[in-house]
Every structure is written in C-alpha cells, then in structure tokens.
PyMOL commands that place a pseudoatom at each C-alpha (Angstrom):
pseudoatom trace, name=CA, resn=MET, resi=1, chain=A, elem=C, hetatm=0, pos=[-0.012, -0.048, 0.017]
pseudoatom trace, name=CA, resn=PRO, resi=2, chain=A, elem=C, hetatm=0, pos=[1.276, 3.533, -0.695]
pseudoatom trace, name=CA, resn=ASP, resi=3, chain=A, elem=C, hetatm=0, pos=[2.742, 5.328, 2.277]
pseudoatom trace, name=CA, resn=LEU, resi=4, chain=A, elem=C, hetatm=0, pos=[1.567, 8.681, 3.523]
pseudoatom trace, name=CA, resn=ASP, resi=5, chain=A, elem=C, hetatm=0, pos=[4.249, 10.625, 1.315]
pseudoatom trace, name=CA, resn=ALA, resi=6, chain=A, elem=C, hetatm=0, pos=[3.209, 8.888, -1.767]
pseudoatom trace, name=CA, resn=MET, resi=7, chain=A, elem=C, hetatm=0, pos=[-0.671, 9.416, -1.366]
pseudoatom trace, name=CA, resn=TRP, resi=8, chain=A, elem=C, hetatm=0, pos=[-0.085, 13.062, -0.367]
pseudoatom trace, name=CA, resn=ARG, resi=9, chain=A, elem=C, hetatm=0, pos=[1.960, 13.669, -3.633]
pseudoatom trace, name=CA, resn=GLN, resi=10, chain=A, elem=C, hetatm=0, pos=[-0.913, 12.042, -5.694]
pseudoatom trace, name=CA, resn=ALA, resi=11, chain=A, elem=C, hetatm=0, pos=[-3.692, 13.609, -3.967]
pseudoatom trace, name=CA, resn=ASP, resi=12, chain=A, elem=C, hetatm=0, pos=[-5.758, 16.538, -5.524]
pseudoatom trace, name=CA, resn=ALA, resi=13, chain=A, elem=C, hetatm=0, pos=[-4.617, 19.832, -3.812]
pseudoatom trace, name=CA, resn=ALA, resi=14, chain=A, elem=C, hetatm=0, pos=[-8.274, 20.710, -3.146]
pseudoatom trace, name=CA, resn=LEU, resi=15, chain=A, elem=C, hetatm=0, pos=[-8.709, 17.414, -1.323]
pseudoatom trace, name=CA, resn=LEU, resi=16, chain=A, elem=C, hetatm=0, pos=[-5.764, 18.018, 0.973]
pseudoatom trace, name=CA, resn=ARG, resi=17, chain=A, elem=C, hetatm=0, pos=[-6.810, 21.737, 1.506]
pseudoatom trace, name=CA, resn=CYS, resi=18, chain=A, elem=C, hetatm=0, pos=[-10.448, 20.557, 2.795]
pseudoatom trace, name=CA, resn=LEU, resi=19, chain=A, elem=C, hetatm=0, pos=[-8.699, 18.096, 5.212]
pseudoatom trace, name=CA, resn=GLU, resi=20, chain=A, elem=C, hetatm=0, pos=[-6.292, 20.851, 6.341]
pseudoatom trace, name=CA, resn=LEU, resi=21, chain=A, elem=C, hetatm=0, pos=[-9.068, 23.145, 6.920]
pseudoatom trace, name=CA, resn=ALA, resi=22, chain=A, elem=C, hetatm=0, pos=[-11.132, 20.289, 8.925]
pseudoatom trace, name=CA, resn=HIS, resi=23, chain=A, elem=C, hetatm=0, pos=[-7.987, 19.869, 10.927]
pseudoatom trace, name=CA, resn=ARG, resi=24, chain=A, elem=C, hetatm=0, pos=[-8.070, 23.511, 11.899]
pseudoatom trace, name=CA, resn=SER, resi=25, chain=A, elem=C, hetatm=0, pos=[-11.504, 23.256, 13.110]
pseudoatom trace, name=CA, resn=PHE, resi=26, chain=A, elem=C, hetatm=0, pos=[-10.456, 20.352, 15.053]
pseudoatom trace, name=CA, resn=LEU, resi=27, chain=A, elem=C, hetatm=0, pos=[-7.604, 22.414, 16.712]
pseudoatom trace, name=CA, resn=ALA, resi=28, chain=A, elem=C, hetatm=0, pos=[-10.015, 25.217, 17.256]
pseudoatom trace, name=CA, resn=GLY, resi=29, chain=A, elem=C, hetatm=0, pos=[-12.565, 22.877, 19.128]
pseudoatom trace, name=CA, resn=GLY, resi=30, chain=A, elem=C, hetatm=0, pos=[-15.120, 22.915, 16.493]
pseudoatom trace, name=CA, resn=LEU, resi=31, chain=A, elem=C, hetatm=0, pos=[-16.626, 20.483, 13.967]
pseudoatom trace, name=CA, resn=PRO, resi=32, chain=A, elem=C, hetatm=0, pos=[-13.855, 19.389, 11.532]
pseudoatom trace, name=CA, resn=VAL, resi=33, chain=A, elem=C, hetatm=0, pos=[-15.320, 20.064, 8.021]
pseudoatom trace, name=CA, resn=GLY, resi=34, chain=A, elem=C, hetatm=0, pos=[-13.363, 22.060, 5.430]
pseudoatom trace, name=CA, resn=ALA, resi=35, chain=A, elem=C, hetatm=0, pos=[-14.521, 23.178, 2.062]
pseudoatom trace, name=CA, resn=VAL, resi=36, chain=A, elem=C, hetatm=0, pos=[-12.732, 24.843, -1.088]
pseudoatom trace, name=CA, resn=ILE, resi=37, chain=A, elem=C, hetatm=0, pos=[-14.280, 26.259, -4.349]
pseudoatom trace, name=CA, resn=VAL, resi=38, chain=A, elem=C, hetatm=0, pos=[-11.830, 25.802, -7.440]
pseudoatom trace, name=CA, resn=ALA, resi=39, chain=A, elem=C, hetatm=0, pos=[-12.133, 27.239, -10.833]
pseudoatom trace, name=CA, resn=GLY, resi=40, chain=A, elem=C, hetatm=0, pos=[-12.044, 24.976, -14.058]
pseudoatom trace, name=CA, resn=GLY, resi=41, chain=A, elem=C, hetatm=0, pos=[-8.274, 25.074, -13.982]
pseudoatom trace, name=CA, resn=GLY, resi=42, chain=A, elem=C, hetatm=0, pos=[-7.977, 23.970, -10.476]
pseudoatom trace, name=CA, resn=GLU, resi=43, chain=A, elem=C, hetatm=0, pos=[-6.970, 27.404, -8.972]
pseudoatom trace, name=CA, resn=ARG, resi=44, chain=A, elem=C, hetatm=0, pos=[-8.467, 28.040, -5.559]
pseudoatom trace, name=CA, resn=VAL, resi=45, chain=A, elem=C, hetatm=0, pos=[-11.168, 30.702, -5.611]
pseudoatom trace, name=CA, resn=SER, resi=46, chain=A, elem=C, hetatm=0, pos=[-12.489, 30.514, -1.998]
pseudoatom trace, name=CA, resn=GLU, resi=47, chain=A, elem=C, hetatm=0, pos=[-12.367, 28.321, 0.947]
pseudoatom trace, name=CA, resn=GLY, resi=48, chain=A, elem=C, hetatm=0, pos=[-13.967, 27.923, 4.509]
pseudoatom trace, name=CA, resn=ARG, resi=49, chain=A, elem=C, hetatm=0, pos=[-14.093, 25.718, 7.517]
pseudoatom trace, name=CA, resn=ASN, resi=50, chain=A, elem=C, hetatm=0, pos=[-16.830, 24.981, 10.069]
pseudoatom trace, name=CA, resn=ARG, resi=51, chain=A, elem=C, hetatm=0, pos=[-16.898, 27.901, 12.461]
pseudoatom trace, name=CA, resn=ALA, resi=52, chain=A, elem=C, hetatm=0, pos=[-20.240, 27.500, 14.056]
pseudoatom trace, name=CA, resn=TYR, resi=53, chain=A, elem=C, hetatm=0, pos=[-18.539, 26.715, 17.366]
pseudoatom trace, name=CA, resn=ASP, resi=54, chain=A, elem=C, hetatm=0, pos=[-15.931, 29.317, 17.098]
pseudoatom trace, name=CA, resn=PRO, resi=55, chain=A, elem=C, hetatm=0, pos=[-15.709, 32.229, 19.465]
pseudoatom trace, name=CA, resn=ALA, resi=56, chain=A, elem=C, hetatm=0, pos=[-17.793, 35.394, 18.007]
pseudoatom trace, name=CA, resn=GLY, resi=57, chain=A, elem=C, hetatm=0, pos=[-16.062, 38.140, 16.313]
pseudoatom trace, name=CA, resn=GLY, resi=58, chain=A, elem=C, hetatm=0, pos=[-13.633, 36.408, 13.847]
pseudoatom trace, name=CA, resn=ALA, resi=59, chain=A, elem=C, hetatm=0, pos=[-13.034, 37.391, 10.312]
pseudoatom trace, name=CA, resn=ASP, resi=60, chain=A, elem=C, hetatm=0, pos=[-15.661, 35.223, 8.691]
pseudoatom trace, name=CA, resn=ARG, resi=61, chain=A, elem=C, hetatm=0, pos=[-18.915, 36.731, 8.272]
pseudoatom trace, name=CA, resn=LEU, resi=62, chain=A, elem=C, hetatm=0, pos=[-21.014, 33.847, 9.637]
pseudoatom trace, name=CA, resn=GLN, resi=63, chain=A, elem=C, hetatm=0, pos=[-18.758, 32.848, 12.416]
pseudoatom trace, name=CA, resn=ARG, resi=64, chain=A, elem=C, hetatm=0, pos=[-20.682, 31.411, 15.485]
pseudoatom trace, name=CA, resn=THR, resi=65, chain=A, elem=C, hetatm=0, pos=[-23.955, 31.305, 13.693]
pseudoatom trace, name=CA, resn=PRO, resi=66, chain=A, elem=C, hetatm=0, pos=[-25.861, 28.067, 12.854]
pseudoatom trace, name=CA, resn=ILE, resi=67, chain=A, elem=C, hetatm=0, pos=[-25.259, 28.600, 9.225]
pseudoatom trace, name=CA, resn=ALA, resi=68, chain=A, elem=C, hetatm=0, pos=[-21.424, 28.916, 9.675]
pseudoatom trace, name=CA, resn=HIS, resi=69, chain=A, elem=C, hetatm=0, pos=[-20.957, 25.564, 7.729]
pseudoatom trace, name=CA, resn=ALA, resi=70, chain=A, elem=C, hetatm=0, pos=[-17.707, 25.119, 5.769]
pseudoatom trace, name=CA, resn=GLU, resi=71, chain=A, elem=C, hetatm=0, pos=[-19.480, 25.177, 2.554]
pseudoatom trace, name=CA, resn=MET, resi=72, chain=A, elem=C, hetatm=0, pos=[-21.371, 28.381, 3.491]
pseudoatom trace, name=CA, resn=ASN, resi=73, chain=A, elem=C, hetatm=0, pos=[-18.151, 30.099, 4.550]
pseudoatom trace, name=CA, resn=ALA, resi=74, chain=A, elem=C, hetatm=0, pos=[-16.623, 29.292, 1.327]
pseudoatom trace, name=CA, resn=LEU, resi=75, chain=A, elem=C, hetatm=0, pos=[-19.654, 30.666, -0.701]
pseudoatom trace, name=CA, resn=ALA, resi=76, chain=A, elem=C, hetatm=0, pos=[-19.616, 33.704, 1.413]
pseudoatom trace, name=CA, resn=GLY, resi=77, chain=A, elem=C, hetatm=0, pos=[-16.112, 34.432, 0.245]
pseudoatom trace, name=CA, resn=ILE, resi=78, chain=A, elem=C, hetatm=0, pos=[-17.343, 35.088, -3.367]
pseudoatom trace, name=CA, resn=GLU, resi=79, chain=A, elem=C, hetatm=0, pos=[-18.692, 38.068, -4.754]
pseudoatom trace, name=CA, resn=THR, resi=80, chain=A, elem=C, hetatm=0, pos=[-22.169, 38.325, -5.968]
pseudoatom trace, name=CA, resn=GLY, resi=81, chain=A, elem=C, hetatm=0, pos=[-22.341, 38.132, -9.876]
pseudoatom trace, name=CA, resn=THR, resi=82, chain=A, elem=C, hetatm=0, pos=[-19.388, 35.671, -10.003]
pseudoatom trace, name=CA, resn=GLU, resi=83, chain=A, elem=C, hetatm=0, pos=[-19.944, 32.973, -12.666]
pseudoatom trace, name=CA, resn=LEU, resi=84, chain=A, elem=C, hetatm=0, pos=[-19.841, 29.807, -10.649]
pseudoatom trace, name=CA, resn=ALA, resi=85, chain=A, elem=C, hetatm=0, pos=[-21.196, 27.296, -13.230]
pseudoatom trace, name=CA, resn=GLY, resi=86, chain=A, elem=C, hetatm=0, pos=[-17.625, 26.159, -14.185]
pseudoatom trace, name=CA, resn=MET, resi=87, chain=A, elem=C, hetatm=0, pos=[-16.565, 25.841, -10.626]
pseudoatom trace, name=CA, resn=THR, resi=88, chain=A, elem=C, hetatm=0, pos=[-16.492, 22.913, -8.327]
pseudoatom trace, name=CA, resn=LEU, resi=89, chain=A, elem=C, hetatm=0, pos=[-17.045, 22.776, -4.375]
pseudoatom trace, name=CA, resn=TRP, resi=90, chain=A, elem=C, hetatm=0, pos=[-14.963, 20.374, -2.633]
pseudoatom trace, name=CA, resn=SER, resi=91, chain=A, elem=C, hetatm=0, pos=[-15.848, 19.509, 0.881]
pseudoatom trace, name=CA, resn=SER, resi=92, chain=A, elem=C, hetatm=0, pos=[-14.463, 17.057, 3.399]
pseudoatom trace, name=CA, resn=HIS, resi=93, chain=A, elem=C, hetatm=0, pos=[-18.011, 15.681, 3.972]
pseudoatom trace, name=CA, resn=ARG, resi=94, chain=A, elem=C, hetatm=0, pos=[-21.155, 15.262, 2.097]
pseudoatom trace, name=CA, resn=PRO, resi=95, chain=A, elem=C, hetatm=0, pos=[-22.846, 18.759, 2.271]
pseudoatom trace, name=CA, resn=CYS, resi=96, chain=A, elem=C, hetatm=0, pos=[-25.990, 19.047, 4.371]
pseudoatom trace, name=CA, resn=ALA, resi=97, chain=A, elem=C, hetatm=0, pos=[-29.333, 19.851, 3.076]
pseudoatom trace, name=CA, resn=MET, resi=98, chain=A, elem=C, hetatm=0, pos=[-28.593, 23.623, 3.757]
pseudoatom trace, name=CA, resn=CYS, resi=99, chain=A, elem=C, hetatm=0, pos=[-25.345, 23.729, 2.069]
pseudoatom trace, name=CA, resn=ALA, resi=100, chain=A, elem=C, hetatm=0, pos=[-26.539, 21.478, -0.979]
pseudoatom trace, name=CA, resn=ALA, resi=101, chain=A, elem=C, hetatm=0, pos=[-29.342, 24.048, -1.513]
pseudoatom trace, name=CA, resn=ALA, resi=102, chain=A, elem=C, hetatm=0, pos=[-27.051, 26.915, -1.267]
pseudoatom trace, name=CA, resn=ARG, resi=103, chain=A, elem=C, hetatm=0, pos=[-24.665, 25.332, -3.713]
pseudoatom trace, name=CA, resn=GLU, resi=104, chain=A, elem=C, hetatm=0, pos=[-27.551, 24.776, -6.083]
pseudoatom trace, name=CA, resn=PHE, resi=105, chain=A, elem=C, hetatm=0, pos=[-29.067, 28.335, -5.638]
pseudoatom trace, name=CA, resn=THR, resi=106, chain=A, elem=C, hetatm=0, pos=[-25.750, 29.988, -6.395]
pseudoatom trace, name=CA, resn=GLY, resi=107, chain=A, elem=C, hetatm=0, pos=[-25.066, 27.726, -9.356]
pseudoatom trace, name=CA, resn=VAL, resi=108, chain=A, elem=C, hetatm=0, pos=[-21.728, 26.161, -8.556]
pseudoatom trace, name=CA, resn=GLY, resi=109, chain=A, elem=C, hetatm=0, pos=[-21.258, 23.582, -11.237]
pseudoatom trace, name=CA, resn=ALA, resi=110, chain=A, elem=C, hetatm=0, pos=[-20.111, 20.499, -9.423]
pseudoatom trace, name=CA, resn=VAL, resi=111, chain=A, elem=C, hetatm=0, pos=[-19.637, 19.154, -5.896]
pseudoatom trace, name=CA, resn=ILE, resi=112, chain=A, elem=C, hetatm=0, pos=[-17.020, 16.517, -4.736]
pseudoatom trace, name=CA, resn=PHE, resi=113, chain=A, elem=C, hetatm=0, pos=[-16.836, 15.365, -1.244]
pseudoatom trace, name=CA, resn=ILE, resi=114, chain=A, elem=C, hetatm=0, pos=[-14.341, 13.166, 0.539]
pseudoatom trace, name=CA, resn=ALA, resi=115, chain=A, elem=C, hetatm=0, pos=[-16.341, 11.259, 3.076]
pseudoatom trace, name=CA, resn=PRO, resi=116, chain=A, elem=C, hetatm=0, pos=[-20.100, 10.573, 4.077]
pseudoatom trace, name=CA, resn=ASP, resi=117, chain=A, elem=C, hetatm=0, pos=[-21.311, 12.649, 6.971]
pseudoatom trace, name=CA, resn=PRO, resi=118, chain=A, elem=C, hetatm=0, pos=[-21.384, 10.580, 10.249]
pseudoatom trace, name=CA, resn=SER, resi=119, chain=A, elem=C, hetatm=0, pos=[-24.292, 12.940, 11.458]
pseudoatom trace, name=CA, resn=ASP, resi=120, chain=A, elem=C, hetatm=0, pos=[-26.478, 11.948, 8.429]
pseudoatom trace, name=CA, resn=ASP, resi=121, chain=A, elem=C, hetatm=0, pos=[-29.372, 9.744, 9.459]
pseudoatom trace, name=CA, resn=ASP, resi=122, chain=A, elem=C, hetatm=0, pos=[-28.744, 7.251, 6.627]
pseudoatom trace, name=CA, resn=GLY, resi=123, chain=A, elem=C, hetatm=0, pos=[-24.921, 7.419, 6.601]
pseudoatom trace, name=CA, resn=GLY, resi=124, chain=A, elem=C, hetatm=0, pos=[-24.499, 7.195, 2.933]
pseudoatom trace, name=CA, resn=GLU, resi=125, chain=A, elem=C, hetatm=0, pos=[-22.014, 5.585, 0.543]
pseudoatom trace, name=CA, resn=ASP, resi=126, chain=A, elem=C, hetatm=0, pos=[-18.391, 6.530, 0.122]
pseudoatom trace, name=CA, resn=PRO, resi=127, chain=A, elem=C, hetatm=0, pos=[-17.891, 8.618, -2.891]
pseudoatom trace, name=CA, resn=ASP, resi=128, chain=A, elem=C, hetatm=0, pos=[-16.396, 7.103, -6.044]
pseudoatom trace, name=CA, resn=GLY, resi=129, chain=A, elem=C, hetatm=0, pos=[-13.021, 8.278, -7.023]
pseudoatom trace, name=CA, resn=ILE, resi=130, chain=A, elem=C, hetatm=0, pos=[-11.612, 9.039, -3.424]
pseudoatom trace, name=CA, resn=GLU, resi=131, chain=A, elem=C, hetatm=0, pos=[-9.079, 6.785, -1.841]
pseudoatom trace, name=CA, resn=THR, resi=132, chain=A, elem=C, hetatm=0, pos=[-10.581, 4.966, 1.245]
pseudoatom trace, name=CA, resn=GLU, resi=133, chain=A, elem=C, hetatm=0, pos=[-7.651, 6.267, 3.272]
pseudoatom trace, name=CA, resn=TRP, resi=134, chain=A, elem=C, hetatm=0, pos=[-8.673, 9.889, 2.815]
pseudoatom trace, name=CA, resn=VAL, resi=135, chain=A, elem=C, hetatm=0, pos=[-12.333, 8.754, 3.644]
pseudoatom trace, name=CA, resn=ILE, resi=136, chain=A, elem=C, hetatm=0, pos=[-10.909, 7.318, 7.017]
pseudoatom trace, name=CA, resn=ALA, resi=137, chain=A, elem=C, hetatm=0, pos=[-8.668, 10.490, 7.577]
pseudoatom trace, name=CA, resn=ALA, resi=138, chain=A, elem=C, hetatm=0, pos=[-11.757, 12.792, 7.078]
pseudoatom trace, name=CA, resn=ASN, resi=139, chain=A, elem=C, hetatm=0, pos=[-14.091, 10.849, 9.406]
pseudoatom trace, name=CA, resn=LEU, resi=140, chain=A, elem=C, hetatm=0, pos=[-11.285, 10.235, 12.038]
pseudoatom trace, name=CA, resn=LEU, resi=141, chain=A, elem=C, hetatm=0, pos=[-11.108, 14.148, 12.186]
pseudoatom trace, name=CA, resn=PHE, resi=142, chain=A, elem=C, hetatm=0, pos=[-14.836, 14.487, 12.174]
pseudoatom trace, name=CA, resn=LEU, resi=143, chain=A, elem=C, hetatm=0, pos=[-15.679, 11.948, 15.006]
pseudoatom trace, name=CA, resn=SER, resi=144, chain=A, elem=C, hetatm=0, pos=[-12.607, 12.949, 17.099]
pseudoatom trace, name=CA, resn=GLY, resi=145, chain=A, elem=C, hetatm=0, pos=[-13.849, 16.472, 16.931]
pseudoatom trace, name=CA, resn=VAL, resi=146, chain=A, elem=C, hetatm=0, pos=[-17.167, 15.380, 18.161]
pseudoatom trace, name=CA, resn=ALA, resi=147, chain=A, elem=C, hetatm=0, pos=[-15.756, 13.203, 21.033]
pseudoatom trace, name=CA, resn=ALA, resi=148, chain=A, elem=C, hetatm=0, pos=[-13.526, 16.146, 22.111]
pseudoatom trace, name=CA, resn=TYR, resi=149, chain=A, elem=C, hetatm=0, pos=[-16.565, 18.515, 22.626]
pseudoatom trace, name=CA, resn=SER, resi=150, chain=A, elem=C, hetatm=0, pos=[-19.385, 16.061, 23.306]
pseudoatom trace, name=CA, resn=GLY, resi=151, chain=A, elem=C, hetatm=0, pos=[-17.730, 13.113, 25.026]
pseudoatom trace, name=CA, resn=SER, resi=152, chain=A, elem=C, hetatm=0, pos=[-16.571, 9.690, 23.696]
pseudoatom trace, name=CA, resn=SER, resi=153, chain=A, elem=C, hetatm=0, pos=[-20.253, 8.278, 24.791]
pseudoatom trace, name=CA, resn=SER, resi=154, chain=A, elem=C, hetatm=0, pos=[-22.236, 10.867, 22.968]
pseudoatom trace, name=CA, resn=PRO, resi=155, chain=A, elem=C, hetatm=0, pos=[-25.016, 9.505, 20.725]
pseudoatom trace, name=CA, resn=MET, resi=156, chain=A, elem=C, hetatm=0, pos=[-23.198, 10.259, 17.436]
pseudoatom trace, name=CA, resn=ILE, resi=157, chain=A, elem=C, hetatm=0, pos=[-20.130, 8.418, 18.512]
pseudoatom trace, name=CA, resn=ALA, resi=158, chain=A, elem=C, hetatm=0, pos=[-22.319, 5.296, 19.761]
pseudoatom trace, name=CA, resn=ARG, resi=159, chain=A, elem=C, hetatm=0, pos=[-24.079, 5.485, 16.309]
pseudoatom trace, name=CA, resn=ALA, resi=160, chain=A, elem=C, hetatm=0, pos=[-20.697, 5.566, 14.505]
pseudoatom trace, name=CA, resn=GLY, resi=161, chain=A, elem=C, hetatm=0, pos=[-19.760, 2.410, 16.378]
pseudoatom trace, name=CA, resn=GLN, resi=162, chain=A, elem=C, hetatm=0, pos=[-22.401, 0.652, 14.431]
pseudoatom trace, name=CA, resn=ARG, resi=163, chain=A, elem=C, hetatm=0, pos=[-22.012, 2.346, 11.143]
pseudoatom trace, name=CA, resn=GLU, resi=164, chain=A, elem=C, hetatm=0, pos=[-18.274, 3.231, 11.077]
pseudoatom trace, name=CA, resn=PRO, resi=165, chain=A, elem=C, hetatm=0, pos=[-16.568, 0.590, 13.232]
pseudoatom trace, name=CA, resn=GLU, resi=166, chain=A, elem=C, hetatm=0, pos=[-13.295, 0.824, 11.665]
pseudoatom trace, name=CA, resn=ILE, resi=167, chain=A, elem=C, hetatm=0, pos=[-13.138, 4.493, 12.502]
pseudoatom trace, name=CA, resn=THR, resi=168, chain=A, elem=C, hetatm=0, pos=[-14.208, 4.104, 16.270]
pseudoatom trace, name=CA, resn=ASN, resi=169, chain=A, elem=C, hetatm=0, pos=[-11.698, 1.452, 16.604]
pseudoatom trace, name=CA, resn=LEU, resi=170, chain=A, elem=C, hetatm=0, pos=[-9.289, 3.550, 15.169]
pseudoatom trace, name=CA, resn=MET, resi=171, chain=A, elem=C, hetatm=0, pos=[-10.002, 6.371, 17.442]
pseudoatom trace, name=CA, resn=ARG, resi=172, chain=A, elem=C, hetatm=0, pos=[-9.358, 3.985, 20.472]
pseudoatom trace, name=CA, resn=ILE, resi=173, chain=A, elem=C, hetatm=0, pos=[-6.190, 2.840, 19.121]
pseudoatom trace, name=CA, resn=ALA, resi=174, chain=A, elem=C, hetatm=0, pos=[-4.771, 6.180, 18.048]
pseudoatom trace, name=CA, resn=GLY, resi=175, chain=A, elem=C, hetatm=0, pos=[-6.420, 8.555, 20.571]
pseudoatom trace, name=CA, resn=ASP, resi=176, chain=A, elem=C, hetatm=0, pos=[-6.556, 12.244, 19.504]
pseudoatom trace, name=CA, resn=THR, resi=177, chain=A, elem=C, hetatm=0, pos=[-3.128, 13.432, 20.888]
pseudoatom trace, name=CA, resn=ALA, resi=178, chain=A, elem=C, hetatm=0, pos=[-1.397, 12.999, 17.710]
pseudoatom trace, name=CA, resn=LEU, resi=179, chain=A, elem=C, hetatm=0, pos=[-4.008, 14.811, 15.840]
pseudoatom trace, name=CA, resn=ARG, resi=180, chain=A, elem=C, hetatm=0, pos=[-3.256, 17.842, 17.736]
pseudoatom trace, name=CA, resn=GLN, resi=181, chain=A, elem=C, hetatm=0, pos=[0.016, 18.620, 15.915]
pseudoatom trace, name=CA, resn=PRO, resi=182, chain=A, elem=C, hetatm=0, pos=[-0.349, 21.987, 14.030]
pseudoatom trace, name=CA, resn=ALA, resi=183, chain=A, elem=C, hetatm=0, pos=[0.189, 20.533, 10.661]
pseudoatom trace, name=CA, resn=LEU, resi=184, chain=A, elem=C, hetatm=0, pos=[-2.099, 17.969, 9.339]
pseudoatom trace, name=CA, resn=ARG, resi=185, chain=A, elem=C, hetatm=0, pos=[0.535, 15.878, 7.575]
pseudoatom trace, name=CA, resn=ASP, resi=186, chain=A, elem=C, hetatm=0, pos=[2.414, 15.616, 11.020]
pseudoatom trace, name=CA, resn=ALA, resi=187, chain=A, elem=C, hetatm=0, pos=[-0.885, 14.806, 12.683]
pseudoatom trace, name=CA, resn=LEU, resi=188, chain=A, elem=C, hetatm=0, pos=[-1.694, 11.928, 10.314]
pseudoatom trace, name=CA, resn=ALA, resi=189, chain=A, elem=C, hetatm=0, pos=[1.751, 10.380, 10.006]
pseudoatom trace, name=CA, resn=PRO, resi=190, chain=A, elem=C, hetatm=0, pos=[1.891, 8.400, 13.236]
pseudoatom trace, name=CA, resn=ALA, resi=191, chain=A, elem=C, hetatm=0, pos=[-1.571, 6.977, 12.753]
pseudoatom trace, name=CA, resn=TRP, resi=192, chain=A, elem=C, hetatm=0, pos=[-1.134, 6.183, 8.929]
pseudoatom trace, name=CA, resn=PRO, resi=193, chain=A, elem=C, hetatm=0, pos=[-0.441, 2.369, 9.253]
pseudoatom trace, name=CA, resn=ASP, resi=194, chain=A, elem=C, hetatm=0, pos=[-3.585, 2.243, 11.392]
pseudoatom trace, name=CA, resn=ILE, resi=195, chain=A, elem=C, hetatm=0, pos=[-5.335, 4.348, 8.828]
pseudoatom trace, name=CA, resn=GLN, resi=196, chain=A, elem=C, hetatm=0, pos=[-4.330, 1.974, 6.135]
pseudoatom trace, name=CA, resn=ALA, resi=197, chain=A, elem=C, hetatm=0, pos=[-5.572, -1.058, 8.178]
pseudoatom trace, name=CA, resn=ALA, resi=198, chain=A, elem=C, hetatm=0, pos=[-8.902, 0.688, 8.715]
pseudoatom trace, name=CA, resn=ALA, resi=199, chain=A, elem=C, hetatm=0, pos=[-9.368, 1.500, 4.916]
pseudoatom trace, name=CA, resn=ARG, resi=200, chain=A, elem=C, hetatm=0, pos=[-8.716, -2.369, 4.201]
pseudoatom trace, name=CA, resn=GLU, resi=201, chain=A, elem=C, hetatm=0, pos=[-11.387, -3.247, 6.682]
pseudoatom trace, name=CA, resn=ARG, resi=202, chain=A, elem=C, hetatm=0, pos=[-13.836, -0.506, 5.346]
pseudoatom trace, name=CA, resn=ARG, resi=203, chain=A, elem=C, hetatm=0, pos=[-13.256, -1.470, 1.733]
pseudoatom trace, name=CA, resn=SER, resi=204, chain=A, elem=C, hetatm=0, pos=[-13.966, -5.309, 2.805]
pseudoatom trace, name=CA, resn=ARG, resi=205, chain=A, elem=C, hetatm=0, pos=[-17.070, -4.360, 4.761]
pseudoatom trace, name=CA, resn=ARG, resi=206, chain=A, elem=C, hetatm=0, pos=[-18.451, -2.272, 2.105]
pseudoatom trace, name=CA, resn=GLY, resi=207, chain=A, elem=C, hetatm=0, pos=[-17.658, -4.834, -0.733]
pseudoatom trace, name=CA, resn=ARG, resi=208, chain=A, elem=C, hetatm=0, pos=[-14.952, -2.698, -2.607]
pseudoatom trace, name=CA, resn=GLY, resi=209, chain=A, elem=C, hetatm=0, pos=[-12.119, -5.432, -2.428]
pseudoatom trace, name=CA, resn=ALA, resi=210, chain=A, elem=C, hetatm=0, pos=[-8.875, -5.330, -0.480]
for i in range(1, 210): cmd.bond("trace and resi %d" % i, "trace and resi %d" % (i + 1))
show_as sticks, trace
zoom trace
C-alpha cells in the first residue's frame, strides 16, 4: 500500500486543503469540516471551515452562527455576480441539505466530497474516486472532534460504532493526541499504518475489495 508521502503527492490539492481546514476546526475545538471552491483549471477561488462553534468576532462573516458551515463560509467568500457554473465545490464531507441548497441556488457547477457525513441519518455511501484512506482520515477528524466537545459516549459516537466501526476502533487505538499537531501531515503520520488497516477493513465491509 502507498505510504503517506506517496498518497500526499498523488492527492488533489483541493482534497488536501479541505482536510487541512477540517484539521484547523478540530484544533479550534469545533466540527472538523473544510471546503474549497476551485475554478475549472484547479485554482483555488475561495475556502472555508466550519466555524459554528468558534468564538464570536472572527474574520468570517458567519462565525458562531448556525449557518457557519464550511461550504457556506466558502460561498460567503465569493462576490455576487461571480460566474460559478464552471467551478467545483470540494468538501471534506457530504454537504448537508442547507449547504446543498446553497450550492444549487448559487449555481456552482459540481460538488466533490471526501467522506459521508457521520451525522447523517442514513450514513450514505463512500464517494467514487476518493481513496478510502482519505475517507478514513476525514471521518477520524470529524468523529474525534465530536468526541472532544461532546464526549466519547455521545449519541453520534455510539451510532458511529455501528456504522463506522473501523473508525471508532481507530479512535481508540490512536487517541487524539497526535491529531493535535499543528500541521495535518504531521498529525496523520503516526496513525497512517492504522489508517491503512482501517481502510482495508472498510473496503472489505463495503464490498470494495482489499
């Protein structure tokens, strides 16, 4: 299996940036979700991270409001009248109904997400075209963030134990101390062999091969 360095080199820059922004939300004590809007040539136009749980008064217009989701903050960074049809909204997680509606209303041409949202009632399938290791990394950040502010026995973590067993097992193995490194790559490196093992388990459980 490719090591972290190899997968990092091969990954789309927008994917890595979404995860870096999610990691920033984790470090800030919020919900680890990040989003990036890129133009047709891949250049980054706007970005945002979940700031619903940040202290009030930050630079983002929506900070500490119930609509301060990563995708909404990314959209809030684009001026009215910008042509969005040729752009792509990347998100670390499947956009919620609010963010999906905002994307449709504003006319963003496409959406790519890295992992299903563990808070969704139906869970959802893993996205095509995304390496399972990145799915694991995204939901490890997400669920570790939830555990940090809601407790390891919170309803979402308990539900994830049924729907995302490889990730909740990984949380017990790795803990969240390493995830608190300032840089995402440094945070993932110690857990990467366990992330790879969790990815194999997930692919097997979901019938996607080893």
